[in-house]
C-alpha positions in Angstrom: 15.8 -2.5 -13.8 14.5 0.8 -15.1 17.1 0.8 -18.0 16.1 -2.7 -19.0 12.4 -1.8 -18.9 13.0 1.3 -21.0 15.0 -0.8 -23.5 11.9 -3.2 -23.8 9.7 -0.1 -24.3 11.9 1.1 -27.1 12.0 -2.4 -28.6 8.2 -2.5 -28.5 8.0 0.9 -30.1 10.4 -0.1 -32.8 8.5 -3.3 -33.5 5.3 -1.4 -33.8 7.0 1.1 -36.1 8.2 -1.7 -38.4 4.7 -3.0 -38.7 3.3 0.5 -39.1 5.1 1.4 -42.3 2.2 0.2 -44.4 -0.5 1.6 -42.1 1.4 4.7 -41.1 0.5 4.1 -37.5 2.8 4.5 -34.6 1.8 3.4 -31.1 1.0 6.0 -28.5 3.0 5.8 -25.2 0.4 5.9 -22.3 1.9 6.7 -18.9 0.6 5.5 -15.5 2.2 7.2 -12.5 3.5 5.4 -9.5 4.6 7.2 -6.3 5.9 6.0 -3.0 9.1 5.8 -0.9 11.0 3.6 -3.4 13.8 2.7 -1.1 11.5 0.8 1.2 11.1 -2.9 0.6 7.3 -3.0 0.5 7.1 -0.1 -1.9 9.8 -1.6 -4.1 7.9 -4.8 -4.3 4.7 -2.9 -5.2 6.6 -1.0 -7.9 7.8 -4.3 -9.4 4.2 -5.7 -9.4 3.0 -2.5 -11.2 5.7 -3.0 -13.8 4.6 -6.7 -14.3 1.0 -5.6 -14.8 2.1 -3.1 -17.5 4.3 -5.6 -19.3 1.4 -8.1 -19.3 -1.0 -5.5 -20.7 1.4 -4.6 -23.5 1.7 -8.2 -24.6 -2.0 -8.1 -25.7 -1.2 -5.3 -28.2 -3.8 -2.9 -26.6 -5.8 -0.3 -28.6 -7.7 2.6 -27.2 -10.2 4.3 -29.5 -8.6 2.5 -32.5 -5.1 3.7 -31.6 -2.3 1.2 -30.8 -0.9 2.0 -27.3 2.0 1.0 -25.2 1.6 1.5 -21.4 4.6 2.7 -19.4 5.1 3.2 -15.7 6.2 6.7 -14.7 7.9 6.4 -11.3 8.5 9.0 -8.7 10.1 8.6 -5.2 8.2 10.7 -2.6 10.4 9.4 0.2 7.3 9.6 2.4 8.1 13.3 2.8 5.1 15.7 2.8 7.0 18.4 0.9 8.3 16.1 -1.8 4.9 14.5 -2.1 3.1 17.7 -3.1 5.8 18.5 -5.6 5.5 15.0 -7.1 1.7 15.3 -7.3 2.1 18.5 -9.3 4.6 16.8 -11.5 2.1 14.0 -12.4 -0.6 16.6 -13.0 1.6 18.3 -15.6 2.6 15.0 -17.1 0.7 12.9 -19.7 -0.2 10.3 -17.1 -3.8 9.0 -17.2 -3.8 8.2 -13.5 -1.6 7.6 -10.5 -1.0 4.5 -8.4 -0.1 6.1 -5.1 0.9 7.1 -2.7 2.2 4.4 -0.4 1.9 6.0 3.0 -1.5 7.4 4.2 0.1 10.8 5.1 1.4 11.2 1.5 -1.8 9.9 0.0 -3.9 12.4 1.9 -1.6 15.3 1.1 -1.5 14.5 -2.6 -5.3 14.0 -2.9 -6.5 17.6 -3.3 -3.8 18.3 -5.9 -5.0 15.4 -8.1 -8.6 16.2 -7.5 -8.2 19.9 -8.6 -6.6 18.6 -11.8 -9.1 15.8 -12.4 -6.4 13.1 -12.3 -7.4 9.6 -10.9 -5.5 8.5 -7.8 -5.7 4.9 -6.7 -3.8 4.2 -3.5 -2.4 0.6 -3.2 -1.6 0.9 0.5 -3.4 3.7 2.3 -6.3 2.6 4.4 -6.9 5.9 6.2 -10.5 6.9 6.3 -9.3 10.5 5.8 -8.4 9.7 2.1 -12.0 9.3 0.9 -13.7 11.3 3.7 -13.5 14.6 1.8 -15.4 13.1 -1.2 -12.7 13.9 -3.8 -14.0 12.6 -7.1 -10.5 11.5 -8.2 -9.7 9.5 -5.0 -10.0 5.7 -5.0 -9.2 3.3 -2.1 -8.8 -0.4 -2.8 -8.4 -1.2 0.9 -11.0 -1.1 3.6 -10.7 1.9 5.9 -8.8 1.8 9.2 -11.8 3.0 11.1 -14.0 0.1 9.9 -11.3 -2.5 10.5 -10.3 -1.3 13.9 -14.0 -1.2 15.0 -14.3 -4.9 14.2 -11.0 -5.8 15.8 -11.7 -3.9 19.0 -15.1 -5.5 19.5 -13.6 -9.0 19.0 -10.6 -8.5 21.3 -12.5 -6.8 24.1 -15.7 -8.8 24.1 -14.6 -12.2 22.7 -11.0 -12.3 24.0 -11.7 -10.4 27.2 -8.7 -8.0 26.7 -10.2 -5.1 28.6 -7.3 -3.0 29.7 -5.6 -1.4 26.7 -2.3 0.5 26.4 -2.3 2.7 23.2 0.8 4.0 21.4 1.2 5.8 18.0 4.1 7.1 16.0 2.8 10.8 15.9 2.2 10.6 12.1 -1.2 11.4 10.5 -2.2 7.7 10.1 -0.7 6.5 13.4 -2.6 9.1 15.4 -5.9 8.7 13.6 -5.7 4.9 14.0 -5.0 5.2 17.7 -7.9 7.5 18.1 -10.3 5.2 16.2 -9.1 2.2 18.1 -9.4 3.9 21.5 -12.9 5.0 20.7 -14.0 1.6 19.6 -12.4 -0.1 22.7 -14.4 2.2 24.9 -17.6 1.5 22.9 -17.0 -2.2 23.4 -16.6 -1.9 27.1 -12.8 -1.7 27.4 -10.6 0.8 29.2 -7.7 2.8 27.8 -5.2 2.7 30.6 -2.5 4.7 28.9 -2.2 6.7 25.7 0.9 8.3 24.2 2.7 9.3 21.0 6.4 8.6 20.3 8.8 10.0 17.7 8.2 8.4 14.3 11.9 7.7 13.8 12.9 6.3 17.1 13.6 2.7 17.9 13.8 3.4 21.6 10.7 2.1 23.4 12.2 2.1 26.9 10.0 4.8 28.4 6.6 3.5 27.2 7.6 -0.1 28.0 8.7 0.8 31.5 5.3 2.5 31.9 3.6 -0.7 30.5 5.5 -2.8 33.0 4.0 -0.7 35.8 0.5 -0.8 34.5 0.4 -4.4 33.2 -2.2 -4.0 30.4 -3.9 -6.9 28.8 -3.0 -5.5 25.3 -0.6 -3.0 23.9 -1.8 -1.4 20.6 0.7 0.3 18.4 0.0 2.2 15.1 3.2 3.0 13.3 5.6 2.1 10.5 6.8 -1.5 10.0 10.4 -0.8 11.3 9.1 0.6 14.6 6.6 -2.3 15.0 9.5 -4.7 14.6 11.5 -2.9 17.2 8.6 -2.8 19.7 8.0 -6.6 19.2 11.6 -7.4 19.9 11.7 -5.2 23.0 8.6 -6.7 24.7 10.5 -9.8 25.9 13.4 -7.7 27.2 11.0 -6.0 29.5 9.4 -9.3 30.6 6.0 -8.0 29.7 3.2 -10.6 29.5 0.9 -8.2 27.5 -0.3 -9.2 24.1 0.6 -6.8 21.2 -1.6 -5.6 18.3 0.1 -3.8 15.5 -1.0 -2.4 12.1 0.5 -1.9 8.6 2.4 -4.2 6.2 3.8 -6.5 8.9 2.4 -9.8 7.9 5.5 -10.9 6.0 8.4 -13.4 6.5 10.8 -10.4 7.0 8.8 -9.4 10.1 8.7 -13.0 11.4 12.5 -13.2 11.1 13.0 -10.1 13.2 10.5 -11.1 15.9 11.1 -14.9 16.0 12.5 -14.9 19.6 9.5 -13.1 21.0 7.3 -15.2 23.3 4.5 -12.6 23.5 1.3 -13.1 21.6 1.7 -10.7 18.6 -1.4 -9.9 16.4 -1.8 -7.7 13.4 -4.9 -6.3 11.7 -4.7 -6.2 7.9 -7.2 -4.7 5.5 -7.7 -7.8 3.3 -8.7 -11.4 3.3 -5.7 -13.8 3.5 -4.1 -13.1 0.1 -2.3 -16.4 -0.2 -5.8 -18.0 -0.5 -6.9 -15.8 -3.3 -7.4 -17.4 -6.8 -4.5 -16.3 -9.1 -2.2 -15.3 -6.2 0.1 -18.3 -6.5 0.4 -17.8 -10.3 1.2 -14.1 -9.8 3.9 -14.8 -7.2 5.4 -17.3 -9.6 5.5 -14.8 -12.5 6.9 -12.1 -10.2 9.7 -14.4 -9.0 10.6 -15.4 -12.5 10.6 -11.7 -13.7 12.4 -10.1 -10.7 14.3 -13.1 -9.2 13.0 -12.4 -5.8 9.9 -13.1 -3.7 6.8 -10.8 -4.1 5.6 -9.3 -0.8 1.9 -9.9 -0.3 0.7 -6.3 -0.5 2.4 -5.8 -3.8 -0.7 -7.5 -5.3 -2.6 -4.3 -4.6 -0.3 -2.3 -6.9 -0.8 -5.0 -9.6 -4.6 -4.5 -9.3 -4.3 -0.7 -9.2 -2.5 -0.7 -12.6 -5.0 -3.1 -14.1 -7.9 -1.0 -12.8 -6.6 2.1 -14.6 -6.0 0.1 -17.8 -9.5 -1.5 -17.5 -11.1 2.0 -17.0 -9.3 3.3 -20.1 -10.5 0.3 -22.1 -14.0 0.6 -20.7 -14.4 4.2 -21.7 -12.3 3.7 -24.9 -10.5 6.9 -24.1 -7.4 8.4 -22.5 -9.3 11.4 -21.3 -8.6 11.8 -17.5 -12.2 12.8 -16.6 -13.7 9.8 -18.5 -11.3 7.5 -16.7 -12.4 8.8 -13.4 -16.1 8.3 -14.4 -15.3 4.7 -15.5 -13.6 4.0 -12.2 -16.7 5.1 -10.3 -18.7 2.6 -12.3 -16.3 -0.3 -12.5 -16.8 -3.8 -11.1 -13.4 -5.5 -11.3 -12.4 -9.0 -10.1 -8.8 -8.5 -9.1 -6.1 -10.7 -7.5 -7.0 -9.1 -4.2 -10.7 -9.6 -4.5 -13.8 -7.9 -6.0 -13.2 -4.2 -6.5 -15.9 -1.5 -6.8 -16.3 1.9 -5.2 -19.0 4.0 -3.5 -19.6 7.6 -4.4 -16.6 8.7 -2.3 -14.2 6.3 -3.8 -14.2 3.9 -0.8 -14.1 0.2 -1.4 -17.4 -1.5 -1.2 -17.8 -4.6 1.2 -14.2 -4.5 2.5 -12.7 -7.4 4.4 -10.1 -7.5 7.2 -8.1 -10.2 8.8 -6.8 -10.4 12.3 -3.5 -12.5 12.3 -1.5 -13.9 15.1 2.1 -15.1 15.2 2.2 -18.9 16.0 5.3 -21.0 15.7 7.0 -18.4 13.6 4.1 -18.2 11.2 1.3 -15.7 10.6 -2.0 -17.5 11.2 -5.4 -15.9 10.5 -7.4 -15.7 13.7 -10.5 -14.1 12.4 -11.7 -12.7 9.0 -14.2 -9.8 9.2 -16.4 -8.2 6.5 -17.6 -4.7 7.1 -21.3 -3.9 6.3 
């Protein structure tokens, strides 16, 4: 895929060069960084959507400050590893990139943020909804998802007060995002009048949930909450029935996909997921984007890839708005921008947090993800 894309880039450059003989103008290559664990299916889908956004932008023969430009995606695989993440952030700082779409995990996003901020390089995360990303008021940090704290507050109040799920069993994966989300949810459950009957962390790489589920079988909670990566959420969902647990399950992350449904299709428990967006399949333009994606990459686009698509278009819109490739001017433009993306209306507060974020609580019903409740934070 990369070699084909670079062939197209060379072809575009050659085409520009042929037309530039008379005007003596060659297009300038403008790089946009993309970072995440590229071997993971969600990140790979997001990377493809970013490529699609760049290819579409190039078809319009863009010009910045009178100069013909060709946008190009500069990809780096951070493998969701903190040590690699910081190295990659420094690589982007030393590159010619006008901004970075990344990182994919909240841990990597938060680790990279001070590096980008010190260098004045815009960072828009397409997948991190950790409040910690924008909490330190880095001028270069932008979050196009609502924060985990806000979303979990709304979910906790609804589940405890409206659904009367009072006794809550809380698990996390021991990672930065998992622990912070479990903390937020626990605090909001208590504030809503619920009780945390058990709280523990597990190894972030294990698929063995025997010990916590044995404990849950003894305690019989109304709800099990787990904050961790998709692969572990899938393993937990599949293990609930084996332990004959009647408890409902609430999970987080990029789980509202057909892939997750296929893994958990035999589970009889009520499985819910809180997602930092409105139902994306209802958004204007989403069906058209999915069609273009399928035609370009010969595979289905995962829903959250639309955020990568919007992130790239945000950076391009900021460069056009300020009519400059200067990094500091692009950051200033992002703070002022009001952009109507595939994922919704996008604008930021002074800290780079999304204004008026929405969240959806989904439930698995008849092997489909069905929206239970859509929340909008104040």
